[in-house]
C-alpha positions as CSV (number, residue, x, y, z in Angstrom):
1,M,-7.5,-50.5,-3.6
2,T,-10.4,-50.5,-6.3
3,E,-10.9,-46.9,-5.8
4,F,-7.4,-46.1,-6.9
5,R,-7.7,-48.5,-10.0
6,N,-11.1,-46.3,-11.1
7,L,-9.0,-43.1,-11.3
8,P,-8.5,-41.9,-14.8
9,K,-5.4,-42.0,-16.5
10,V,-3.3,-38.8,-16.9
11,D,-3.4,-38.8,-20.7
12,A,-7.0,-39.6,-20.9
13,L,-8.0,-37.0,-18.6
14,S,-5.9,-34.4,-20.4
15,R,-8.2,-35.1,-23.6
16,H,-11.4,-34.4,-21.8
17,P,-13.5,-32.1,-23.6
18,A,-13.8,-29.7,-20.5
19,L,-10.0,-28.8,-20.9
20,A,-10.1,-28.2,-24.7
21,P,-9.8,-24.5,-24.2
22,F,-6.4,-24.9,-22.5
23,P,-2.8,-25.3,-24.0
24,E,-1.6,-28.9,-24.0
25,R,0.9,-28.5,-21.3
26,V,-1.5,-26.7,-19.0
27,R,-4.2,-29.7,-19.6
28,V,-1.5,-32.2,-18.5
29,E,0.0,-30.7,-15.3
30,A,-3.9,-29.9,-14.4
31,S,-5.0,-33.5,-14.8
32,Q,-1.6,-34.7,-12.9
33,R,-2.9,-32.4,-10.1
34,A,-6.4,-33.4,-10.3
35,I,-5.6,-37.0,-9.9
36,A,-3.3,-36.3,-7.1
37,R,-6.1,-34.6,-5.3
38,L,-8.4,-37.3,-5.9
39,R,-6.0,-40.0,-4.5
40,E,-5.6,-37.8,-1.4
41,M,-9.6,-37.9,-1.3
42,V,-9.4,-41.7,-1.3
43,R,-6.9,-42.2,1.4
44,R,-9.0,-39.9,3.6
45,G,-12.2,-42.0,2.6
46,E,-14.0,-39.0,1.1
47,A,-16.5,-39.1,-1.5
48,L,-14.9,-38.4,-4.8
49,L,-15.4,-35.4,-7.0
50,D,-15.8,-35.3,-10.5
51,A,-12.3,-35.8,-12.4
52,A,-12.7,-33.6,-15.2
53,E,-14.5,-30.9,-12.9
54,V,-11.4,-31.1,-10.4
55,A,-9.1,-30.9,-13.7
56,T,-10.9,-27.9,-14.9
57,E,-10.5,-25.9,-11.7
58,E,-6.8,-27.0,-11.7
59,A,-6.4,-25.8,-15.1
60,Q,-8.0,-22.4,-14.5
61,A,-5.8,-21.8,-11.7
62,L,-2.5,-22.6,-13.7
63,A,-3.8,-20.3,-16.6
64,S,-4.8,-17.3,-14.0
65,Y,-2.8,-14.6,-13.2
66,S,-1.7,-14.8,-9.5
67,L,-1.2,-10.8,-9.5
68,R,-5.0,-10.0,-10.0
69,P,-7.6,-7.6,-9.1
70,V,-9.2,-7.8,-5.6
71,L,-12.4,-6.2,-4.2
72,N,-11.1,-4.8,-0.7
73,L,-13.7,-5.0,1.9
74,S,-11.5,-5.8,4.9
75,G,-12.2,-2.2,6.4
76,V,-8.5,-0.9,5.9
77,V,-8.4,1.6,3.3
78,L,-4.7,1.6,2.8
79,H,-3.9,-2.3,2.8
80,T,-0.4,-3.0,2.0
81,G,-1.3,-6.5,1.2
82,L,-3.5,-5.4,-1.4
83,G,-1.3,-2.9,-3.0
84,R,-2.3,0.3,-0.8
85,A,-3.6,3.1,-2.9
86,R,-6.1,2.4,-5.7
87,L,-5.2,4.8,-8.8
88,A,-7.6,7.1,-10.0
89,P,-9.3,6.2,-13.1
90,S,-7.8,8.9,-15.3
91,V,-4.3,7.8,-13.8
92,A,-4.8,4.1,-14.5
93,E,-5.7,5.2,-18.1
94,H,-2.5,7.4,-18.4
95,V,-0.3,4.3,-17.1
96,A,-2.0,1.9,-19.6
97,Q,-1.2,4.2,-22.6
98,V,2.4,4.9,-21.1
99,A,2.5,1.3,-21.1
100,R,1.3,0.4,-24.3
101,D,3.2,3.0,-26.3
102,H,6.9,4.3,-26.4
103,S,7.0,7.4,-24.2
104,A,9.4,10.3,-23.4
105,V,10.7,9.0,-20.4
106,E,14.1,10.2,-20.6
107,F,14.0,12.1,-23.8
108,D,13.7,16.0,-24.6
109,L,11.2,16.2,-27.6
110,E,12.0,19.9,-27.8
111,G,15.8,19.4,-28.4
112,G,15.9,15.8,-29.7
113,Q,18.5,14.8,-26.9
114,R,18.4,12.8,-23.6
115,G,16.1,14.1,-20.9
116,D,15.6,13.8,-17.3
117,R,12.7,11.5,-16.1
118,Q,12.7,13.5,-12.9
119,S,11.5,16.6,-15.1
120,H,7.8,14.6,-15.3
121,V,7.4,15.2,-11.5
122,R,10.0,17.9,-10.3
123,D,8.0,21.3,-11.0
124,L,4.7,19.3,-9.6
125,L,6.2,18.6,-6.3
126,C,7.9,21.8,-5.7
127,N,4.9,23.6,-6.4
128,L,2.7,21.4,-3.8
129,T,5.1,21.3,-1.5
130,G,7.1,24.8,-1.6
131,A,10.5,22.9,-2.0
132,E,13.4,24.2,-3.9
133,D,13.8,20.9,-5.7
134,A,12.4,17.3,-5.6
135,L,13.9,13.7,-6.4
136,V,11.7,10.5,-6.9
137,V,12.7,7.0,-6.5
138,N,11.2,3.6,-6.1
139,N,9.9,3.6,-2.7
140,A,9.9,5.6,0.8
141,A,12.8,3.2,2.4
142,A,15.0,3.8,-0.5
143,A,14.4,7.6,-0.2
144,V,15.8,7.5,3.2
145,V,18.9,5.4,2.4
146,L,19.7,7.5,-0.6
147,T,19.2,10.8,1.6
148,L,21.2,9.5,4.5
149,A,24.1,8.0,2.3
150,S,24.5,11.0,0.4
151,L,24.2,13.7,2.9
152,C,25.5,12.0,6.2
153,A,27.7,8.9,5.3
154,G,30.3,8.1,8.0
155,R,28.9,11.0,10.4
156,G,26.6,11.1,13.2
157,V,22.7,11.1,12.7
158,A,20.5,11.4,16.0
159,L,17.2,10.0,16.3
160,S,14.7,9.9,18.9
161,R,14.4,6.5,20.8
162,G,10.7,7.1,20.5
163,Q,11.0,7.2,16.7
164,M,13.1,3.9,16.2
165,V,10.5,2.2,14.5
166,E,10.1,-1.2,12.5
167,I,8.4,-1.0,9.4
168,G,6.8,-3.6,7.6
169,G,8.9,-6.8,6.6
170,S,11.3,-6.0,9.8
171,F,13.1,-3.3,8.2
172,R,14.2,-1.1,11.3
173,M,15.2,2.7,11.1
174,P,18.4,2.1,12.9
175,E,19.1,-0.7,10.7
176,I,18.5,1.7,7.7
177,V,20.6,4.2,9.1
178,A,23.6,1.7,9.4
179,Q,22.9,0.5,6.0
180,S,23.3,4.2,4.9
181,G,26.8,4.4,6.6
182,C,25.9,6.7,9.1
183,R,26.5,6.4,13.0
184,L,23.4,6.5,14.9
185,I,23.0,8.6,17.7
186,E,20.1,7.7,20.2
187,V,18.5,10.4,22.0
188,G,16.1,10.6,24.6
189,C,13.7,8.0,25.7
190,T,10.7,6.1,24.2
191,N,8.2,8.3,25.6
192,K,10.0,11.7,26.0
193,T,12.7,13.1,24.1
194,R,13.5,16.9,24.7
195,L,15.4,19.6,22.5
196,S,18.2,19.4,25.0
197,D,18.8,15.8,24.0
198,F,19.5,16.7,20.5
199,A,21.6,19.6,21.3
200,E,23.6,17.1,23.3
201,A,24.1,14.7,20.3
202,I,24.9,17.6,18.3
203,E,27.8,18.5,20.8
204,G,28.5,14.7,20.6
205,G,29.2,14.8,16.8
206,A,25.8,14.4,15.0
207,A,25.8,16.1,11.8
208,A,22.2,15.7,11.1
209,L,18.8,15.3,13.1
210,L,16.9,12.7,11.8
211,R,13.0,12.9,12.5
212,C,10.8,9.7,11.7
213,H,7.2,9.9,11.8
214,P,6.0,7.1,13.8
215,S,3.3,6.0,11.3
216,N,2.5,2.7,12.6
217,Y,2.2,3.1,16.1
218,R,1.2,5.7,18.9
219,I,2.6,6.6,22.4
220,V,0.3,8.3,24.5
221,G,0.3,9.6,28.0
222,F,3.2,11.0,29.7
223,T,5.2,12.2,26.4
224,Q,6.9,15.2,25.0
225,E,8.9,15.7,21.8
226,P,10.3,19.1,20.2
227,S,8.4,20.4,17.4
228,L,9.7,20.5,13.9
229,A,9.9,24.4,14.1
230,E,11.9,24.1,17.5
231,L,14.4,21.2,15.7
232,S,14.7,23.6,12.4
233,A,15.9,26.6,14.9
234,L,18.5,24.5,16.6
235,A,19.8,22.8,13.5
236,G,20.1,26.3,12.2
237,E,22.0,27.5,14.9
238,K,24.3,24.6,15.2
239,A,24.8,24.3,11.4
240,V,23.4,20.8,11.1
241,L,21.0,19.0,8.6
242,L,17.5,18.5,9.6
243,I,16.0,15.4,7.9
244,D,12.3,14.7,8.3
245,D,11.1,11.2,7.3
246,Q,7.7,12.2,7.2
247,G,5.9,8.9,6.0
248,S,2.7,9.3,4.5
249,G,3.0,11.9,1.8
250,C,0.0,13.7,3.2
251,L,-0.7,17.0,1.0
252,V,-4.3,17.9,2.5
253,D,-6.0,18.7,5.7
254,T,-7.2,15.4,7.0
255,T,-9.3,17.1,9.6
256,T,-11.9,17.6,7.0
257,F,-12.3,13.6,6.9
258,G,-12.8,13.4,10.2
259,L,-9.2,12.2,11.1
260,P,-7.0,14.0,13.6
261,R,-4.4,16.4,11.7
262,Q,-1.8,14.6,10.0
263,P,1.9,16.1,9.1
264,R,1.7,17.4,5.6
265,V,4.8,17.5,3.4
266,Q,4.6,21.2,2.6
267,D,4.4,21.8,6.6
268,S,7.9,20.1,7.1
269,V,9.3,22.0,4.2
270,A,7.4,25.5,5.7
271,A,9.1,24.4,9.2
272,G,12.4,24.5,8.0
273,S,13.2,20.9,7.2
274,D,16.2,20.5,4.9
275,V,15.2,17.4,3.2
276,V,11.8,15.6,3.5
277,M,10.9,12.0,2.6
278,A,7.6,10.7,1.8
279,S,5.6,7.8,0.3
280,G,3.6,8.0,-2.8
281,D,1.1,5.3,-2.3
282,K,-0.2,6.1,1.1
283,L,-2.0,9.0,2.0
284,L,-0.9,11.1,-1.1
285,G,-3.1,8.1,-3.2
286,G,-0.6,7.3,-5.7
287,P,1.8,4.7,-6.7
288,Q,4.8,3.3,-4.5
289,A,7.4,5.8,-4.8
290,G,9.6,7.4,-2.5
291,I,9.5,11.4,-2.8
292,I,12.5,13.4,-1.9
293,V,12.0,17.3,-1.5
294,G,14.0,20.0,0.0
295,R,16.7,22.5,-0.5
296,G,18.6,22.7,-3.9
297,E,21.9,22.2,-2.7
298,H,21.0,19.1,-0.7
299,L,18.8,17.7,-3.7
300,R,21.7,18.2,-5.9
301,Q,24.1,16.3,-3.9
302,I,21.5,13.1,-3.3
303,R,21.2,13.3,-7.6
304,R,24.7,12.7,-7.8
305,H,24.9,9.7,-5.7
306,P,25.5,6.3,-7.5
307,L,22.5,4.8,-5.4
308,A,20.2,7.4,-7.2
309,R,20.4,5.4,-10.3
310,A,20.0,1.9,-8.3
311,F,16.7,3.1,-6.5
312,R,15.4,5.2,-9.6
313,I,11.7,5.2,-10.4
314,D,10.3,3.1,-13.2
315,K,8.3,4.7,-15.9
316,L,4.9,3.2,-15.1
317,S,5.0,4.5,-11.5
318,L,6.4,7.8,-12.7
319,A,3.5,8.1,-15.2
320,A,1.0,7.3,-12.2
321,L,2.6,9.7,-10.1
322,E,2.9,12.4,-12.5
323,A,-0.9,12.0,-13.3
324,T,-1.8,11.9,-9.4
325,L,-0.2,14.9,-8.8
326,R,-1.8,16.7,-11.7
327,L,-5.3,16.1,-9.9
328,Y,-3.6,18.0,-7.0
329,T,-2.6,20.8,-9.1
330,S,-5.8,21.2,-10.8
331,G,-8.0,20.9,-7.5
332,Q,-9.4,17.5,-8.6
333,E,-7.8,15.6,-5.7
334,L,-11.2,13.9,-4.5
335,E,-11.0,12.1,-7.6
336,I,-8.2,10.1,-6.1
337,P,-9.8,6.9,-4.6
338,T,-8.1,7.1,-1.1
339,L,-9.1,10.5,-0.5
340,R,-12.5,10.0,-1.6
341,Y,-12.9,6.9,0.5
342,L,-11.5,8.8,3.6
343,N,-14.0,11.5,2.9
344,R,-17.1,9.1,2.6
345,K,-19.9,10.1,5.1
346,P,-20.9,7.2,7.4
347,E,-24.5,7.2,5.7
348,E,-22.8,6.8,2.2
349,V,-21.2,3.7,3.3
350,K,-24.3,2.6,5.1
351,A,-26.2,2.7,1.7
352,L,-23.4,0.7,-0.2
353,A,-23.9,-1.9,2.8
354,E,-27.5,-2.0,2.6
355,A,-27.3,-2.5,-1.4
356,V,-24.9,-5.4,-1.0
357,A,-27.1,-6.9,1.8
358,E,-30.4,-6.8,0.4
359,G,-32.6,-9.8,0.1
360,M,-29.7,-12.0,2.0
361,D,-31.4,-13.6,5.0
362,R,-28.3,-14.0,6.8
363,A,-26.7,-10.5,6.4
364,E,-26.9,-7.6,8.6
365,V,-26.1,-4.2,8.3
366,L,-24.2,-2.9,11.5
367,A,-22.2,-0.2,12.7
368,S,-18.3,-0.7,12.5
369,S,-15.0,1.0,12.0
370,S,-12.7,1.4,9.0
371,E,-8.7,1.9,9.7
372,V,-6.9,4.0,7.2
373,G,-3.8,1.5,6.9
374,A,-0.2,1.4,5.7
375,G,1.0,3.2,9.0
376,S,-1.2,6.3,8.3
377,A,-3.1,7.8,11.3
378,P,-2.4,4.7,13.8
379,G,-4.9,3.9,16.1
380,T,-7.6,5.9,14.5
381,G,-10.8,4.7,13.1
382,L,-13.4,6.1,10.7
383,A,-17.0,5.3,11.8
384,T,-18.5,2.9,9.0
385,W,-21.0,0.4,8.3
386,A,-20.5,-2.8,7.3
387,V,-22.2,-6.2,6.1
388,S,-22.1,-9.0,8.8
389,L,-22.7,-12.2,8.1
390,D,-23.6,-15.0,10.6
391,V,-22.9,-18.2,9.1
392,G,-21.8,-21.7,10.4
393,D,-18.2,-21.6,8.9
394,P,-17.0,-18.0,8.7
395,D,-13.5,-19.1,7.8
396,G,-14.7,-21.2,5.0
397,L,-16.7,-18.5,3.9
398,A,-13.9,-15.8,4.0
399,Q,-11.7,-18.3,2.1
400,A,-14.4,-19.0,-0.8
401,L,-14.7,-15.2,-1.3
402,R,-10.8,-15.0,-1.7
403,R,-10.8,-17.9,-4.1
404,A,-13.8,-16.2,-6.3
405,R,-13.2,-14.5,-9.5
406,P,-12.8,-11.5,-8.5
407,S,-11.6,-12.2,-5.3
408,I,-13.1,-10.4,-2.4
409,V,-11.3,-9.9,0.8
410,G,-13.1,-9.2,3.9
411,R,-12.4,-10.0,7.7
412,V,-13.5,-12.7,10.0
413,Q,-14.3,-11.1,13.5
414,N,-16.3,-12.3,16.4
415,G,-17.3,-15.5,14.7
416,R,-18.7,-13.4,11.7
417,V,-17.7,-12.4,8.1
418,W,-17.4,-8.7,8.0
419,L,-17.5,-6.7,4.5
420,D,-16.7,-2.8,5.0
421,P,-17.8,-1.3,1.6
422,R,-15.9,1.8,2.4
423,T,-13.6,1.1,-0.5
424,L,-16.1,-0.1,-2.9
425,E,-17.6,1.8,-5.9
426,E,-21.0,1.8,-6.7
427,D,-20.9,-0.2,-10.1
428,E,-19.2,-3.1,-8.1
429,V,-22.1,-3.8,-5.8
430,P,-23.6,-6.2,-8.3
431,V,-20.4,-8.1,-8.4
432,V,-19.9,-8.5,-5.0
433,R,-23.5,-9.5,-4.6
434,E,-23.2,-12.3,-7.1
435,V,-20.1,-13.5,-5.8
436,L,-21.5,-13.7,-2.1
437,A,-24.4,-15.2,-3.3
438,E,-22.7,-17.8,-5.0
439,A,-20.5,-18.4,-2.1
440,L,-23.1,-18.6,0.4
441,T,-25.2,-21.1,-1.8
442,R,-22.3,-23.3,-2.0
443,Q,-21.7,-23.4,1.6
444,S,-25.2,-24.2,2.2
445,N,-25.4,-27.0,-0.2
446,P,-21.7,-28.6,-0.2
447,R,-21.2,-31.0,-2.7
């Protein structure tokens, strides 16, 4: 076909001036990809795009990082796909400094000998939670596996059927217990588990009572479960362990944000849990990390387990966690973006939405609801305001916004594109407006 013969050669296209800023390998691969795209357009009988423009687009994609910044306007504060908690600016600066320079990760600057990386966060966590000791690993699932493998391997662990959750990526609590080398003893029913069920499990050989916060769902209606205090009393009476997978890592009173009260790490410690595990990147508002706090004798045993090194936290996450915890200890926790976003009043969010939508004739500011996300406060919404865009191709616009630089992630609902600015900073509003205006213009005037 004539159209195929008119397509440029790879070597000729790779020498186009528009590709000059890119390395040779990128220029050649981008040209190959561009010509392949143009060939497909010919096969479909579509009008051809400019070859140099297509090649430049491909070159930019090849030369760009795939893990890149995103503006989260999805309406989910802790969006797992978008990295969950956004770090505070002071925390990010500290991480950048630790990444750029050599740092005393495991070096005692006083004695000049090898140190312990846990020393950077141990006292902070103990002070905040009231625990005797603390250990941090790379994520919460690792914290659960390490704790059970260290304290309960080869023995029975009692878990309510109502708490046998499946977390992201199809990881299930019964499987995690099995991989830890423990024997799972299922107790109670999905909606009702009584203290007597746990007592029977102890008679059946349970060496530990495991409580798992059902972080990503709620059971409502005809329900019952024993409190931590009741489980603690039973565990103490029967000389077994009480292990609490607390989940969100919450350290604050969430009722001040208009949310139902969420379990706090310090509350679990005060209730008598022997060991408590939690996430660092959920309601705590820090980096991905698995936090383990509890009684000193148990933490010492956990620390000695071979998996403790396999699951150890890296220096950048450690730096971020220390800096985040210091914001709590200094009374500056509302500098943590997650907590600040949850604390935003609807009128503040509305003002941001109006600033984004100003002058755009296809945009309305409408009442909506934000989610906490990441399995925290399931089923609970936060009253919010969002920019609602009534366009001919909402999926196309949402995709264009995701492909932009920077990427903007909203949601498509009821045939509209919704952009919830609850997690948007004021200085990011002009950026959103610019990207959105360009995307809308392109959709109205396709080439």
